[in-house]
VEXMARNU-981626 format. One record per residue (C-alpha): residue in three letters; x negated, y negated, z negated. Coordinates in steps of 0.25 Angstrom, whole numbers, padded with zeros to 4 digits, always signed. Example, Ala and Ser with C-alpha at 12.3 -4.5 7.8 and 13.67 -1.06 7.14 Angstrom:
<sites>
ala-0049+0018-0031/ser-0055+0004-0029/
</sites>
This chain:
<sites>
glu+0314-0040+0439/pro+0301-0034+0444/val+0301-0018+0447/arg+0299-0008+0435/phe+0298+0005+0436/gly+0302+0019+0428/trp+0292+0030+0425/val+0297+0039+0436/lys+0295+0029+0448/gly+0286+0021+0442/val+0276+0030+0434/met+0278+0046+0438/ile+0279+0045+0452/arg+0269+0036+0455/cys+0260+0044+0444/met+0263+0057+0452/leu+0261+0051+0466/asn+0248+0046+0462/ile+0244+0060+0457/trp+0248+0068+0468/gly+0238+0065+0480/val+0231+0073+0491/ile+0224+0081+0483/leu+0239+0089+0479/tyr+0241+0093+0493/leu+0225+0094+0499/arg+0219+0100+0487/leu+0225+0105+0477/pro+0228+0120+0487/trp+0213+0118+0490/ile+0210+0117+0473/thr+0220+0129+0470/ala+0213+0138+0479/gln+0200+0135+0475/ala+0202+0133+0457/gly+0214+0144+0460/ile+0228+0142+0453/ala+0224+0143+0441/leu+0211+0133+0441/thr+0219+0124+0449/trp+0229+0123+0438/leu+0217+0120+0428/ile+0212+0111+0436/ile+0228+0102+0436/leu+0229+0104+0423/met+0215+0100+0419/ser+0217+0087+0428/val+0232+0084+0422/thr+0228+0086+0409/val+0218+0074+0409/thr+0229+0066+0417/thr+0240+0071+0406/ile+0231+0065+0395/thr+0229+0052+0402/gly+0244+0052+0405/leu+0247+0055+0390/ser+0236+0042+0387/ile+0243+0034+0397/ser+0255+0036+0391/ala+0251+0032+0377/ile+0243+0020+0381/ser+0256+0015+0389/thr+0265+0017+0378/asn+0256+0009+0367/gly+0262-0005+0372/lys+0267-0012+0383/val+0262-0008+0396/lys+0260-0018+0408/ser+0254-0018+0421/gly+0240-0015+0422/gly+0242+0001+0422/thr+0229+0009+0419/tyr+0221-0006+0415/phe+0232-0011+0406/leu+0233+0002+0399/ile+0218+0004+0398/ser+0215-0010+0395/arg+0225-0013+0383/ser+0220-0001+0377/leu+0204+0002+0378/gly+0202-0014+0379/pro+0200-0022+0393/glu+0184-0018+0394/leu+0189-0003+0398/gly+0203-0008+0403/gly+0197-0019+0412/ser+0186-0009+0417/ile+0196+0003+0421/gly+0206-0009+0425/leu+0197-0011+0435/ile+0191+0000+0442/phe+0206+0007+0441/ala+0210-0004+0449/phe+0199-0003+0459/ala+0201+0013+0458/asn+0216+0013+0462/ala+0213+0002+0473/val+0203+0013+0480/ala+0213+0025+0478/val+0223+0017+0487/ala+0212+0018+0498/met+0209+0034+0494/his+0223+0038+0494/thr+0226+0030+0507/val+0214+0036+0514/gly+0220+0050+0509/phe+0231+0046+0518/ala+0224+0041+0528/glu+0216+0054+0530/thr+0227+0062+0528/val+0236+0054+0540/arg+0222+0054+0548/asp+0221+0070+0549/leu+0235+0070+0553/leu+0232+0062+0564/gln+0218+0070+0568/glu+0227+0082+0568/his+0234+0075+0579/asn+0224+0070+0587/ser+0230+0054+0584/leu+0218+0048+0576/ile+0220+0033+0576/val+0205+0029+0579/asp+0195+0040+0570/pro+0198+0048+0558/thr+0190+0038+0549/asn+0195+0026+0554/asp+0210+0031+0555/ile+0208+0033+0538/arg+0206+0018+0539/ile+0217+0014+0547/ile+0227+0024+0541/gly+0222+0019+0527/val+0222+0004+0529/ile+0237+0006+0536/thr+0242+0014+0522/val+0236+0005+0513/thr+0242-0007+0518/val+0256+0000+0519/leu+0255+0004+0505/leu+0251-0010+0501/gly+0264-0016+0508/ile+0271-0005+0500/ser+0264-0010+0487/leu+0267-0025+0489/ala+0280-0023+0493/gly+0281-0020+0478/met+0283-0010+0467/glu+0295-0005+0471/trp+0291-0001+0485/glu+0280+0005+0480/ala+0286+0013+0471/lys+0296+0016+0481/ala+0284+0021+0491/gln+0281+0030+0481/ile+0294+0037+0478/leu+0292+0040+0492/phe+0279+0045+0492/phe+0283+0054+0480/leu+0296+0061+0487/val+0287+0063+0499/ile+0278+0070+0491/leu+0288+0077+0483/val+0293+0083+0497/ser+0278+0088+0500/phe+0279+0096+0487/ile+0293+0102+0491/asn+0289+0106+0502/tyr+0276+0111+0500/leu+0285+0119+0487/val+0295+0124+0500/gly+0283+0128+0508/thr+0277+0137+0498/val+0290+0146+0499/ile+0291+0146+0512/pro+0286+0160+0519/ala+0275+0158+0524/thr+0272+0157+0541/ala+0264+0164+0548/glu+0255+0151+0549/lys+0255+0148+0533/gln+0253+0162+0530/ala+0238+0159+0541/lys+0236+0149+0534/gly+0237+0154+0518/phe+0251+0153+0515/phe+0260+0164+0510/ser+0270+0158+0501/tyr+0269+0162+0486/arg+0262+0176+0484/ala+0258+0180+0471/asp+0244+0186+0474/ile+0240+0172+0482/phe+0244+0165+0467/ala+0233+0175+0461/gln+0223+0172+0470/asn+0224+0158+0471/phe+0226+0158+0455/val+0211+0159+0454/pro+0199+0152+0459/asn+0192+0154+0471/trp+0182+0142+0471/arg+0176+0137+0485/gly+0165+0127+0489/pro+0158+0117+0482/glu+0171+0111+0476/gly+0173+0125+0471/ser+0174+0125+0456/phe+0183+0120+0444/phe+0178+0105+0443/gly+0176+0103+0456/leu+0193+0106+0458/phe+0195+0098+0449/ser+0188+0087+0451/ile+0196+0088+0467/phe+0210+0091+0457/phe+0210+0079+0447/pro+0211+0065+0455/ser+0226+0071+0460/ala+0228+0072+0446/thr+0226+0058+0443/gly+0234+0046+0446/ile+0243+0047+0433/leu+0239+0031+0431/ala+0249+0027+0444/gly+0260+0025+0435/ala+0253+0017+0423/asn+0247+0007+0434/ile+0260+0001+0438/ser+0263-0001+0423/gly+0268-0015+0425/asp+0279-0009+0435/leu+0286+0000+0425/lys+0297-0003+0417/asp+0293+0005+0405/pro+0277+0009+0407/ala+0276+0014+0393/val+0289+0025+0396/ala+0284+0026+0410/ile+0269+0027+0409/pro+0270+0040+0401/lys+0281+0048+0406/gly+0279+0046+0421/thr+0264+0048+0421/leu+0267+0060+0414/met+0278+0065+0421/ala+0270+0062+0434/ile+0257+0071+0428/phe+0266+0082+0423/trp+0274+0084+0439/thr+0260+0080+0446/thr+0253+0091+0437/val+0265+0102+0440/ser+0264+0099+0456/tyr+0251+0102+0456/leu+0251+0115+0448/val+0264+0120+0456/leu+0254+0115+0470/ser+0243+0124+0466/ala+0251+0135+0460/thr+0259+0138+0472/ile+0251+0134+0483/gly+0240+0146+0477/ala+0251+0155+0476/cys+0254+0152+0492/val+0241+0152+0500/val+0229+0160+0498/arg+0215+0152+0499/asp+0211+0157+0513/ala+0218+0157+0527/ser+0213+0157+0540/gly+0225+0149+0547/ser+0227+0162+0559/leu+0239+0167+0563/asn+0227+0179+0567/asp+0226+0182+0553/ser+0238+0191+0551/val+0236+0205+0548/ala+0243+0216+0543/val+0244+0218+0525/gly+0233+0226+0523/ser+0224+0225+0535/pro+0211+0229+0531/gly+0198+0221+0531/cys+0208+0209+0526/glu+0203+0203+0513/gly+0212+0191+0506/leu+0225+0190+0500/ala+0231+0185+0514/cys+0229+0201+0517/ser+0241+0205+0511/phe+0248+0193+0518/gly+0245+0199+0531/trp+0234+0190+0535/asn+0217+0191+0535/phe+0209+0180+0531/thr+0197+0186+0528/ala+0188+0182+0539/cys+0191+0166+0536/thr+0190+0169+0522/gln+0176+0177+0523/glu+0171+0166+0531/gln+0177+0154+0522/ser+0183+0150+0537/cys+0199+0150+0531/arg+0206+0135+0534/tyr+0217+0139+0528/gly+0223+0143+0514/leu+0220+0136+0501/ser+0205+0135+0501/asn+0204+0129+0513/tyr+0216+0122+0519/tyr+0219+0108+0512/gln+0233+0108+0518/ser+0238+0121+0511/met+0249+0114+0505/ser+0255+0108+0520/met+0253+0122+0524/val+0260+0129+0514/ser+0272+0118+0513/gly+0284+0117+0521/phe+0281+0107+0530/gly+0267+0102+0531/pro+0270+0088+0534/leu+0279+0084+0519/ile+0264+0088+0512/thr+0257+0078+0521/ala+0267+0068+0517/gly+0265+0072+0503/ile+0251+0070+0507/phe+0254+0055+0512/gly+0263+0054+0500/ala+0253+0056+0490/thr+0241+0048+0496/leu+0250+0037+0498/ser+0257+0036+0485/ser+0245+0037+0478/ala+0238+0026+0487/leu+0251+0017+0485/ala+0249+0020+0469/cys+0235+0015+0468/leu+0238+0003+0476/val+0249-0001+0467/ser+0239+0003+0453/ala+0228-0003+0457/pro+0233-0020+0458/lys+0243-0016+0446/val+0230-0013+0437/phe+0222-0023+0443/gln+0231-0034+0442/cys+0231-0031+0426/leu+0216-0032+0425/cys+0215-0046+0432/lys+0226-0051+0424/asp+0218-0046+0412/gln+0206-0053+0420/leu+0196-0044+0412/tyr+0188-0047+0426/pro+0183-0058+0434/leu+0190-0063+0449/ile+0201-0052+0447/gly+0211-0061+0441/phe+0215-0065+0455/phe+0221-0052+0456/gly+0231-0053+0446/lys+0241-0061+0450/gly+0255-0054+0453/tyr+0266-0056+0461/gly+0281-0053+0461/arg+0290-0046+0451/asn+0281-0035+0447/ser+0269-0045+0447/glu+0263-0037+0460/pro+0248-0038+0460/ile+0248-0041+0474/arg+0233-0046+0475/gly+0228-0033+0468/tyr+0237-0026+0480/met+0228-0034+0488/leu+0217-0030+0484/thr+0219-0016+0481/tyr+0222-0015+0497/val+0209-0021+0499/ile+0201-0011+0491/ala+0210-0001+0495/ile+0208-0004+0511/gly+0191-0005+0508/phe+0191+0009+0504/ile+0200+0014+0515/leu+0190+0007+0525/ile+0180+0018+0518/ala+0190+0029+0522/glu+0182+0039+0512/leu+0185+0038+0500/asn+0178+0051+0497/ala+0166+0043+0488/ile+0176+0033+0480/ala+0187+0043+0477/pro+0180+0049+0466/ile+0176+0034+0460/ile+0193+0033+0460/ser+0194+0046+0454/asn+0185+0042+0441/phe+0190+0027+0440/phe+0203+0035+0439/leu+0199+0046+0428/cys+0191+0031+0421/ser+0207+0027+0418/tyr+0210+0039+0414/ala+0199+0041+0403/leu+0200+0027+0399/ile+0217+0029+0399/asn+0215+0041+0389/phe+0203+0033+0381/ser+0211+0024+0379/cys+0223+0031+0373/phe+0213+0040+0365/his+0205+0026+0360/ala+0218+0019+0358/ser+0223+0033+0348/ile+0211+0034+0341/thr+0208+0019+0336/asn+0222+0022+0328/ser+0226+0006+0333/pro+0242+0003+0327/gly+0243-0004+0341/trp+0241+0011+0349/arg+0256+0014+0346/pro+0259+0023+0360/ser+0274+0027+0362/phe+0268+0040+0369/arg+0265+0049+0358/tyr+0260+0060+0367/tyr+0245+0059+0367/ser+0233+0061+0360/lys+0220+0053+0359/trp+0212+0066+0360/ala+0217+0070+0373/ala+0217+0057+0378/leu+0202+0056+0373/phe+0201+0070+0381/gly+0208+0063+0392/ala+0196+0053+0393/ala+0185+0061+0392/val+0190+0071+0403/ser+0193+0061+0413/val+0178+0056+0410/val+0174+0072+0413/ile+0183+0071+0425/met+0177+0058+0430/phe+0163+0064+0430/leu+0167+0080+0436/leu+0174+0073+0449/thr+0162+0063+0452/trp+0152+0060+0442/trp+0145+0048+0450/ala+0158+0043+0452/ala+0161+0043+0437/leu+0149+0035+0434/ile+0153+0026+0445/ala+0167+0023+0437/phe+0160+0023+0424/ser+0150+0013+0428/ile+0162+0004+0433/val+0170+0006+0420/ile+0156+0003+0413/phe+0154-0009+0420/leu+0167-0015+0419/leu+0169-0014+0405/gly+0156-0020+0402/tyr+0160-0033+0411/val+0174-0032+0400/leu+0165-0032+0388/tyr+0155-0042+0392/lys+0166-0052+0396/lys+0176-0049+0385/pro+0189-0054+0391/asp+0197-0059+0380/val+0209-0050+0379/asn+0214-0042+0368/trp+0223-0030+0371/gly+0222-0025+0357/ser+0215-0012+0365/ser+0209+0002+0356/met+0196-0002+0358/gln+0199-0014+0348/ala+0204-0004+0337/ser+0192+0005+0339/ser+0184-0008+0337/tyr+0193-0011+0323/asn+0192+0003+0320/met+0176+0007+0322/ala+0175-0008+0315/leu+0183-0003+0301/asn+0177+0013+0302/tyr+0163+0006+0304/ser+0167-0005+0292/val+0174+0005+0283/gly+0161+0017+0285/leu+0151+0004+0279/thr+0158+0005+0266/glu+0150+0021+0265/val+0137+0014+0268/asp+0127+0012+0258/glu+0122-0004+0259/his+0108-0004+0259/ile+0098-0016+0261/lys+0091-0011+0275/asn+0107-0011+0279/tyr+0111-0026+0274/arg+0119-0034+0282/gln+0122-0049+0282/gly+0138-0050+0281/gln+0139-0065+0284/leu+0150-0074+0277/ile+0148-0087+0285/ala+0153-0097+0275/cys+0151-0106+0282/leu+0163-0107+0290/val+0170-0106+0276/leu+0163-0121+0272/thr+0164-0128+0285/gly+0176-0122+0292/pro+0175-0114+0307/pro+0162-0107+0311/asn+0162-0116+0323/phe+0159-0127+0313/arg+0147-0120+0308/pro+0140-0113+0321/ala+0126-0113+0316/leu+0130-0105+0303/val+0137-0096+0312/asp+0126-0093+0320/phe+0115-0091+0310/val+0123-0081+0303/gly+0127-0076+0315/thr+0113-0076+0322/phe+0108-0065+0309/thr+0121-0055+0307/lys+0124-0054+0322/asn+0125-0041+0324/leu+0120-0036+0313/ser+0129-0041+0303/leu+0143-0047+0297/met+0146-0062+0300/leu+0159-0067+0293/cys+0163-0081+0297/gly+0171-0086+0286/asn+0180-0099+0286/val+0189-0104+0273/leu+0201-0113+0277/ile+0203-0121+0264/gly+0218-0125+0263/pro+0233-0119+0260/arg+0234-0104+0267/lys+0245-0108+0273/gln+0240-0121+0281/lys+0226-0113+0284/met+0230-0098+0288/pro+0236-0101+0301/glu+0223-0110+0304/ser+0213-0097+0298/gln+0223-0088+0310/leu+0220-0098+0321/met+0205-0100+0320/ala+0202-0087+0316/asp+0200-0083+0331/gly+0194-0095+0336/his+0182-0096+0326/thr+0180-0079+0330/lys+0181-0084+0344/trp+0170-0095+0340/leu+0161-0085+0334/met+0163-0075+0345/lys+0160-0085+0355/arg+0146-0089+0350/lys+0143-0077+0347/ile+0143-0074+0333/lys+0147-0060+0328/ala+0156-0065+0315/phe+0169-0064+0309/tyr+0177-0076+0307/thr+0188-0076+0293/asp+0194-0088+0286/val+0201-0088+0273/val+0209-0097+0269/ala+0207-0105+0254/glu+0210-0116+0244/asp+0196-0119+0243/leu+0181-0116+0249/arg+0175-0109+0237/ser+0188-0099+0236/gly+0190-0096+0253/val+0174-0092+0253/gln+0177-0084+0241/met+0188-0077+0247/leu+0179-0073+0260/ile+0167-0069+0250/gln+0176-0058+0243/ala+0184-0055+0258/ala+0173-0056+0267/gly+0170-0044+0275/leu+0176-0029+0276/gly+0171-0018+0268/lys+0155-0018+0268/met+0156-0028+0280/arg+0154-0039+0270/pro+0148-0052+0269/asn+0135-0053+0260/ile+0130-0067+0265/leu+0137-0080+0263/val+0134-0090+0274/leu+0138-0104+0273/gly+0133-0118+0277/tyr+0125-0128+0268/lys+0136-0139+0262/arg+0127-0151+0267/asn+0137-0162+0260/trp+0137-0155+0247/arg+0132-0168+0242/thr+0145-0176+0248/ala+0156-0165+0247/ser+0166-0163+0236/pro+0160-0159+0225/gln+0170-0147+0223/ser+0167-0143+0239/leu+0151-0142+0233/glu+0156-0134+0221/asp+0161-0124+0230/tyr+0151-0123+0240/val+0141-0119+0229/gly+0152-0111+0223/ile+0152-0104+0235/leu+0138-0100+0235/his+0139-0094+0221/asp+0153-0087+0226/ala+0145-0080+0235/phe+0133-0075+0226/asp+0144-0069+0217/phe+0150-0061+0229/lys+0137-0056+0233/tyr+0134-0065+0243/gly+0122-0070+0248/val+0122-0083+0252/cys+0117-0092+0264/leu+0117-0108+0267/met+0115-0112+0280/arg+0107-0130+0281/met+0106-0135+0295/lys+0100-0148+0296/glu+0111-0153+0305/gly+0123-0144+0297/leu+0131-0133+0301/asn+0145-0140+0304/val+0147-0143+0319/ser+0164-0147+0316/arg+0161-0162+0318/val+0154-0159+0331/leu+0165-0150+0336/gln+0181-0153+0332/ala+0185-0155+0316/his+0197-0146+0320/val+0195-0136+0333/asp+0205-0129+0338/pro+0202-0113+0334/thr+0207-0109+0349/thr+0195-0118+0354/leu+0184-0112+0344/ala+0179-0100+0354/ser+0178-0110+0367/glu+0171-0123+0359/gln+0157-0126+0362/gln+0149-0119+0353/ala+0138-0127+0343/ser+0125-0122+0346/thr+0117-0120+0334/ile+0102-0117+0330/phe+0105-0104+0329/gln+0109-0101+0343/ser+0096-0106+0348/glu+0081-0100+0349/gln+0072-0103+0338/gly+0058-0102+0344/lys+0046-0097+0335/lys+0049-0105+0325/thr+0050-0100+0309/ile+0063-0093+0299/asp+0058-0099+0285/ile+0063-0090+0274/tyr+0061-0095+0260/trp+0063-0084+0251/leu+0066-0090+0239/phe+0073-0080+0230/asp+0073-0064+0231/asp+0088-0065+0236/gly+0087-0052+0242/gly+0081-0056+0253/leu+0094-0063+0261/thr+0085-0075+0264/leu+0075-0066+0270/leu+0085-0056+0278/ile+0092-0068+0286/pro+0082-0077+0292/tyr+0075-0061+0296/leu+0089-0059+0301/leu+0088-0074+0310/gly+0075-0070+0314/arg+0079-0055+0321/lys+0088-0064+0332/lys+0082-0068+0344/arg+0083-0083+0343/trp+0075-0081+0329/gly+0065-0071+0332/lys+0054-0079+0338/cys+0054-0087+0323/lys+0045-0083+0313/ile+0050-0081+0300/arg+0042-0084+0287/val+0046-0081+0272/phe+0043-0091+0261/val+0043-0086+0246/gly+0043-0096+0235/gly+0034-0095+0223/gln+0022-0097+0214/ile+0009-0099+0219/asn+0003-0091+0208/arg+0012-0080+0211/met+0010-0082+0226/asp+0003-0067+0228/glu+0013-0061+0220/glu+0024-0068+0228/arg+0019-0066+0241/lys+0018-0050+0237/ala+0032-0051+0233/thr+0038-0055+0246/ser+0029-0050+0257/lys+0035-0037+0255/pro+0049-0043+0261/ala+0042-0052+0271/gln+0036-0039+0276/thr+0049-0031+0278/leu+0054-0043+0284/phe+0041-0045+0293/leu+0042-0059+0287/gly+0029-0068+0280/thr+0029-0076+0267/val+0022-0088+0264/cys+0023-0093+0249/leu+0024-0107+0244/cys+0025-0115+0231/cys+0036-0124+0228/ser+0034-0136+0221/ile+0048-0145+0217/lys+0053-0160+0217/arg+0066-0169+0213/phe+0079-0168+0219/asp+0087-0178+0210/glu+0093-0187+0221/leu+0100-0176+0227/ile+0108-0172+0216/ala+0110-0185+0208/pro+0124-0186+0213/phe+0127-0175+0208/arg+0120-0175+0191/leu+0130-0178+0180/asn+0120-0185+0173/asp+0123-0181+0161/gly+0110-0183+0152/phe+0107-0169+0148/lys+0120-0167+0140/asp+0125-0154+0134/glu+0131-0144+0142/ala+0145-0146+0137/thr+0145-0162+0141/val+0139-0159+0154/asn+0151-0150+0155/glu+0160-0161+0152/met+0154-0170+0160/arg+0153-0161+0170/gln+0169-0157+0171/gly+0174-0156+0186/cys+0161-0158+0192/pro+0153-0146+0191/trp+0144-0151+0203/lys+0138-0161+0194/ile+0122-0157+0187/ser+0119-0159+0173/asp+0105-0166+0170/glu+0102-0154+0165/glu+0105-0144+0176/val+0096-0154+0183/asp+0085-0151+0175/lys+0087-0136+0173/asn+0086-0135+0188/arg+0074-0142+0191/ala+0065-0133+0195/lys+0075-0128+0204/ser+0079-0141+0209/leu+0064-0145+0212/arg+0061-0132+0218/gln+0072-0134+0230/val+0066-0148+0232/arg+0050-0142+0236/leu+0057-0131+0242/asn+0064-0141+0253/glu+0051-0146+0253/ile+0044-0134+0256/leu+0055-0130+0269/leu+0052-0145+0275/asp+0036-0142+0276/tyr+0036-0126+0279/ser+0053-0124+0288/arg+0053-0139+0294/asp+0052-0131+0308/ala+0059-0118+0304/ala+0069-0111+0312/leu+0076-0108+0299/ile+0075-0107+0285/ala+0081-0098+0276/ile+0078-0102+0262/thr+0082-0096+0249/pro+0092-0106+0240/pro+0091-0107+0226/ile+0105-0103+0218/gly+0113-0111+0208/arg+0118-0103+0195/lys+0134-0104+0197/gly+0137-0112+0185/arg+0124-0117+0181/cys+0121-0124+0194/pro+0129-0135+0199/ser+0133-0134+0215/ser+0128-0150+0217/leu+0113-0145+0210/tyr+0113-0132+0219/met+0117-0139+0233/ala+0108-0148+0227/trp+0095-0139+0230/leu+0101-0132+0241/glu+0101-0146+0248/thr+0087-0151+0243/leu+0082-0136+0247/ser+0086-0136+0262/gln+0086-0152+0266/asp+0079-0159+0278/leu+0076-0146+0283/arg+0078-0146+0300/pro+0079-0130+0302/pro+0092-0122+0297/ile+0090-0117+0282/ile+0098-0105+0277/leu+0098-0105+0261/thr+0100-0090+0259/arg+0104-0082+0247/gly+0106-0068+0243/asn+0113-0061+0232/gln+0100-0052+0228/glu+0107-0040+0238/asn+0092-0035+0244/val+0093-0037+0259/leu+0078-0033+0262/thr+0072-0020+0265/phe+0063-0022+0255/tyr+0071-0022+0244/cys+0075-0006+0246/gln+0060-0002+0247/
</sites>
């Protein structure tokens, strides 16, 4: 069974030890002398406000679901996602590793000073710090490697030492002062001393409110020590809130009590000389100490006093009942903080390594023993600590460490705020005593304090976070933790989509929402890559593109297939860098499935308005019913106010034979991507547009949008307009306005016609021009058959397609793309086989891709609104 800790031993004691530090013993009395008791309390309470808000945010996050190992990194990454979580995890682990060195050097400096007082230096002052520091951190590493149980026992020992030092200090304040202590400014509790020290007395370059705040604030940090060993707690959801908040409360009480008691006992200036004792009321004596029989006037006026709250950092040791116990307290505070950081850094780093957000760090994620101890992480932390201990001067790195911790505070608070503001159903913390606005305030204040402490260190911290954030955004790791960022993306998309309902439509804001019906006809999108690439090219970052697929068959049989394939097709589109949605429906037949998609696709005003599908090359050999369904789909699109775009390529669109008949959906994203003409550079070719009917301008708009893309940018766009020779000037004038609007040129042509009887011969009814009733009886069950009268009535229209094909072969044989307005067969008046014969005749024998585009009479060009 792995060792697990409760809230007292695992969190409260650990946090209290990490919060208490050298500043408590050596700087708080001096801050009290500078700022006065009142402002010192304000500084303490301001600092505690930030840490309390952060503690409440930690409590909320840690009670929202199961908390595993990884501490601060786990909480932030699972809440805000891998981008911010990963960057903070890395710098937080590094900051803890360097903090080991910082606290160890603080301990080594204290030991060095004691050796110096007794003239017992080992080598010299600087090298002594290095020697003592390396030995100390090695001993701490041994305690850590012995296991969390031994580490916890060591922390309890340090905790008891600090408690004894506190009691020793409080006892010292009530013991009557000796002459030596009085000479150093200590007179036990006096109301007039309290009154004088209640107000500020600023001195020196650091003598300002925010200057002292920046010095004190690091001593209020350390509240994450318990959360950082979340994997070693019995019940993190209970232990982290209870232990962290209790630690903040008791350390705050200790700071307030210490500043008030020492401010009521010790004067600001004292000489330390026993010769300065005088009779009470002696003339020429100035200052509060005169009423106690001491004259410190000379050193006060010359500013040469060595003792007193304002001058002597060891005031606590002087006041205490037994001075060496305060030194022991300093040792306990520094070593406990170093040990806590030595444990925190590998634990956080291990979780980060296991998530594999960054390269080359997975080696350190391996755990050993019952508690899955990160032995390799301990060794890495040890090496980093040794490196910074050997520098022996951490004044430059200490501000960066403080800023890294504040970064973590800011992001923890922001995580709580963001999860609350998104109103995600997954945000259900059992800890209710938090406020999203307080969390936002805590995040903002943490950032402000970063710049108040050291502006250049704050900039460095932000630069590192942004760099690591950018790396994860670029790599896009394959993780899904249900972060609040995902919920926020959904909320934003929903709000903007709903907001579109209030926006009036206008031609200038026309968007080509696409429903790729080729997927409906031919199966998965990877079977029709050319069609996907074509539409994706001109809709990318501009318009909605929706890839639809109709699964034909019984619902019970096809629904599992639908659920299995959807994710694979979406990943295939993402890998191909196509910005599109994939959706499928299960239907009894193709046409009814397409009708479902046409009616249900989209959301609000974000709905498709163009149906794009591949040309049916096998219409002559396919079943007559499939031919009827295909042409019926086109009529359905027009009925539902859709534009229609058919695409034909000489080599065809379906590449399923090249792939496999049945592709495993789980391997779609990893399969080799088929290349198409729309992925290659087109050079200085032409895009030829044959605008034969005024359908609202869609035939012109799609090629124009295609020509704006880099791969098609060098292509010259040519517009051909059909008309009569004797009306050539009028036609040119009528079409020059839109051509100029799109910066296109125009070329007029005159059409001639030829026959195409051989193509329609297999589909003719050969009824001999009988009456309509007889024809209908003969065509019973064969609606695709063409009567002699229909052939005769549509003779001119049929021969026009023949002539147009000749013109396409003459003028556009070497074009990069041909866009042409197709004819429309009247519903119920033109058999499907005749209509397909027109499309076949119009587009046959052409090498370039052909786009047959017909709008729904909705104006899409800006000149229509002039």
